[in-house]
N, C-alpha and C positions, 0 to 999 in steps of 0.2 A: 633164939634168941641173937644168938652170933651171927648165924647166917643173914637176918634179917637188919644187923647192923653193916655188915659187910657190905649188903646189897644197898644200902642207902649211901656206904662210900664211893662204891664203886659208880652209881648213878651219880652222884656229886663231881666226881672225876669226869665222868663224859661230857656233864654239862659245863664244866669250867674246859674242858678242852676244847668242846663245840665253840664256845665262846670266843676261846683263842685263835680259833683257825678264822672265824668271822671277821676279827678285829685284823688277822694277817691279811686276808684277801682286800679289807677294806683299806688299808695302810697301803698295800700294793697297789689299788686303783687311784690314790691320790698323789702317790709317788709318781706312778706314769705320768698322771694330769701334769704335774708337776714341772715333769722332764718335760714334757711338749711344750708345754708353755714356755720354756727356756732352752728349747733347741737352738735359738738363732742367737744365744749368748756366745761372747766370745772367751768362753771356758770350756775345759774338757767334759765330755760326759760325766767322769768319775767325778768330778767336782761336783756336776749339777746334781748327781744322784745322792752324791754327802748331804750338800744342803737340803734336799726335796725329802730325804729321809730324816734329819734333824728336825725340820720344821713339823715334818708329820707327825715324830714324836712328842712334841711339843704341843700341839693342836691337843683340844681336849676331844674324849671318844665322840662326843655329842656335837660336834662342828660340822654345820651344813656346807660352810663354804669351802671352795679349793683353797689350795696353798697360797695362790696365786692373789686371792683377794684376802684372805686371812692376813698375810704379810703386811699387808698396806695398813694395817692397824695395830700390829704387834711389831714396831721398830725394835724394841729391846731383844726379842727373839731372834727377829731377823739378822741382826748384827752377830748375836751370839754362832747363829747357825753359818752366816758368810764366814767367820774367824774358822770355825770347827771344820768348814768345807774346804777353807783355803784359797776363797773366793776372792779373786784381787780385783 
């Protein structure tokens, strides 16, 4: 009985960890695209990375638009991430 419960706990952990890894890879894709979209801005690459990471964290997991598309309809979040990243 205990080994069956242990197996279920392990299976749940593996599925959760796998989901987290997929989310991390997905987030990395969005951040990379955002950085590419902002490569010509007159701020440091570090500021762009902080901004893109912030925006990606604010976007829902189900979002299909890029950060660049999403920020156009989410001015509050854009302003918050501008401030957090030090974008001037």
